[in-house]
N, C-alpha and C positions, 0 to 999 in steps of 0.2 A: 582674645579668643574670637569674638564675634567680628572683628574686622578681618581676620585669617578667613573664617567661613565666609563672609560675604565676597573676599577676594576670589576665593576656589569655584563658590557659585558663577562669579561672573565670568570666570575663565571657561567654565564649562558651558554656558549659556552661548558664549562667544563661538566656541569651538563647535557645539552643535549646529548654529547658525551657519558658519563657514561651511562644514560639512554638508548639510542641506543643499546649500546655493550651489556648491561645486560639483559633489557627486549625486545628491537628491537621494530620497528615500523609496521613491515610485519609479518604477520600470517606466518610464515615458517614452513613446516612439520604438518602443521594440515591438510591440504586437500591432500586425496591421489589421484594420477595421474596413471589412467589405461589407457594402451595401447591397442588399439584392434589390433591382428594380426590374418589374414586371410589365410587358405591354399588353395591352387588351389583345393583338392579335399574337402574341407568343402563347398565351394562355389558351386560345381558342376559345374566347367566349363569344358566343354568338349573340349578336345584337340587331337592332333595328333601329332606323333613324325616323323620328316626330318630329314636328312643330308644334309647340305647346300653346294651346288655347287657353283663355282666362279660366280660371276656376280647376284646371286639370292639377292633379299631383304624380307623381312618379308612380306609385301605387295604383292609381285610377288608371293611369296609362298601360301599364303593364297588364293588368286584369283586364282591359280592354281589348289588348291584343291577344289575349288567353282565350276571352271567351269564358270567363269563369274564374275560380279561386287560384291564389298563387301558389303553385307546389312547392316553395321555399320559404324560408325564414324572412321576416322583414329586415334582419339584420343583412342577410346574403344579399337581397335586393338593394338596400344602400350601399353596401360595399362594391357590387358590381357596377352599379350606377357610378359610384364615384371613381371606380379605376377606368371605365370608358370615357370619361366625361374629366380627365386629367385632373383629379381631385375635388370637382365640383359637387358641394353637397345638395341633396334633394330639395332642402330647404330655401336654396339660392336660386332655383331656376325662375327664369324670365318667361312670360308670354310672348309669343312671337320669335321667339330663339328656337332653332334645332337641336336637339340633343340625342345621343346614343343611349338607348335603353336594352337592358338585358332582355334576351329573349330565352324563355323557359318551355319546356316541353311539360305536358301533362305527366310525362312518367317520371320525371326528375324527382 
């Protein structure tokens, strides 16, 4: 009796593996995945360019441009900076390089 149960279990496992390899149990390749990409020009995000001096940060440069506090959240400034500079993180800026910085109005 054990031998018959072992054989039936083996046949079942082989059939399941065969079916999975030939037909699959997941729908692969039937759904199209579209990635949205936006360019800063398409977003209409205003910016200014500035050469970074030693000791300056993204926030300090944006604040100096506004002559006051930033009217948006820090997360917005960080994400806008990354979008304008093709994924460059604010922590990775180097002095002597020119970058695009988001320009905000006091009314934002």
